[in-house]
N, C-alpha and C positions, 0 to 999 in steps of 0.2 A: 674809909673809902666807903663801906657796905653803904651807908645811909648815901650817900653818889649815883651808887649802883640801884640800891632800888628806887631813889628818884626817877630815874631814867628808862624802868621799866613800868611794861603796862600795870596798873592793877589787877590784884588776881581776881576779883569779882568781875573784870571788864572781860578776863581772859578763857574763866573757867579751869587754867592750868597756875600751877603756880610758878614765880620769876622764872628761877632756876630750869624747872620742867620745860619752858617754852623755849630757852637759850639751847636746852640740851636737843630738842627737837629740831630745832633750827638750823642747829651743826653737821657739817658731814663727819665721814670719819678721819679724813686726813687734819680738818679742825680742830677735832676732838683730841688728838694725838698731837697735833702742835701745841696746845691749850696747856696736854699735861703739862708735855716738855716746859711752859710757862711758869705751871704752879710748881714744878722741883726745881727748877733752875733758879728763878726769879722771885719765889714767895707768893706767888699771887693767890687767890682766891680763883676756883675752876671758872665763878661767872666772871671776874673782873676780866680774867684772862681770855673767855668768847664776848666779852663785853669791846675788848680792845682790838680782836681779828674782823669784829661784825662794823666796828665803825670805821675799820678800812676800805670795808669789801661794798659795804651801805650809799657813801655819797651821801645825799642830801637826803636820800629818802629817812623817815621817820623812823623811827628804831622799830614800834608796832609792828609799821605797815612791813618792812622788810620783816620781821620773826612772822608774819601771816604768811607772806609769799614766798616764803621758803618752806612756811611747814605743810602750805599747801601743793608745793610743789611734788614736795616729799613723797606726801599721798598719792598724786598722781602719778608717779617713778614706781611706786607699792603697786597704785594698781591697774599699771602698764605691763608690770611682771607679771604678776599675777594673771591676766588675762591670755599674753603670751605664753605661759605652762599652761594654764587649760588647755591651747592651741595646739601645743605640742604631746598633747595628750590623746588627740586624734591622729597625728601625723605619722606615716612611715619613713626612717631614714636609712639610708642607703650608702657606703662605702666602696669603692671602687677602686681596681688597681690592673694594671699589666707590666707583665715582664719579657724579656729573651734572652737566652740564653744558652750560646753565646751573642752576645747583642752584632750584627743581624745569627739569628737562629732560632730552637724552637720559642713557638709563644704560648704564652699565659695569660691566663685574663682570673682574677678572684673576687666577687662579689658577694658582701653580706647588705640583708636585708634585716633591717627590725623593726616589726609592725608594731601598731600601737597598742599590744596587750604585753609588746616584748617579746614574742616570741623571736626567733633568731633564725637567720633562711640561709643559707651560705652555699655559693656556689662557685669551685675550682675546675680550671678544664683546660687541656692545651689547645689552641687553635690555629696548628699549621707553622709554617715558617717566617718569618717576617723581622721585624725591628722593635723594638720595646716602645718607640714612639707610634709604631703600628698597634701595635698589644693594647695601649695607655688609651 
């Protein structure tokens, strides 16, 4: 079985990654969990389990193209997440709430603001009579 698997994988010299690394790099966490279960339950090797799953999802697309596209998409997702984290580091975050006790009754509001450097600013204040909807 291993010789069949290696025959369908791109050559290491063409990819700069070993065949197993290419399969692992292309697999999602869910696919890795499922493949691990297949290894345990069916006695397959990990690369055979991943190839079996990829065969179902790639359709008629050549395996090498499928694996390279998956790897590229994962890298794009990683870069997008990194950019989002960098943006978040320059943003203020705020949480707001309001309540009335009893409803209708005395209204109060609460605010928490967190600056980009992590400083927390809080406000809690009574704002007169009314309903909880008005306070919110």
